[in-house]
C-alpha positions in Angstrom: 0.0 0.0 0.0 1.4 3.4 -0.9 2.2 6.0 1.7 -0.2 8.9 2.5 1.0 12.3 1.3 2.0 13.4 4.8 3.8 10.2 5.6 5.6 10.3 2.2 6.7 13.9 2.7 7.9 13.1 6.3 9.8 10.0 5.3 11.4 11.6 2.3 12.5 14.6 4.4 14.1 12.2 6.9 15.8 10.3 4.1 17.2 13.6 2.6 18.5 14.8 6.0 20.2 11.5 6.6 21.7 10.9 3.2 22.2 14.3 1.5 25.9 14.7 2.6 26.8 11.3 1.3 24.9 11.8 -2.0 26.7 15.1 -2.5 30.1 13.3 -1.8 29.3 10.6 -4.4 28.1 13.2 -6.9 31.3 15.2 -6.5 33.3 12.1 -7.1 31.4 11.6 -10.4 31.4 15.2 -11.5 34.6 16.6 -9.8 32.7 19.9 -9.6 30.8 21.2 -6.5 28.1 23.1 -8.5 27.5 20.2 -10.9 27.4 17.8 -8.0 24.8 19.9 -6.2 22.7 20.2 -9.4 22.9 16.4 -9.9 21.8 15.6 -6.4 19.0 18.1 -6.6 17.8 16.7 -9.9 18.0 13.1 -8.6 16.1 14.0 -5.4 13.4 15.9 -7.3 12.8 12.8 -9.5 12.8 10.5 -6.5 10.3 12.7 -4.6 7.8 12.3 -7.4 7.7 8.6 -6.9 8.4 8.4 -3.2 4.8 7.8 -2.1 4.5 4.7 -4.2 7.0 2.8 -2.1 6.1 0.7 0.9 5.8 2.4 4.3 8.8 0.7 5.9 11.8 3.0 6.7 14.3 3.5 3.9 17.9 4.2 4.6 20.7 5.2 2.3 23.1 2.2 2.1 26.1 4.4 2.4 24.6 6.2 5.4 23.7 3.0 7.1 27.4 2.0 7.0 28.6 5.1 8.7 
């Protein structure tokens, strides 16, 4: 069952808070440019947000973040 709008927004916000630093680090490794990395992460998160409510309600963690 998909998440409600409020639950989806809350869980997505928590995911971004937890993983955005790691995502920016990885994007910088790929682009080697801070501005391009920031844009890449923003674009990826915007795309992910559009589909976030379709996932199951169990917590989702960034694999890299879970390892730290």
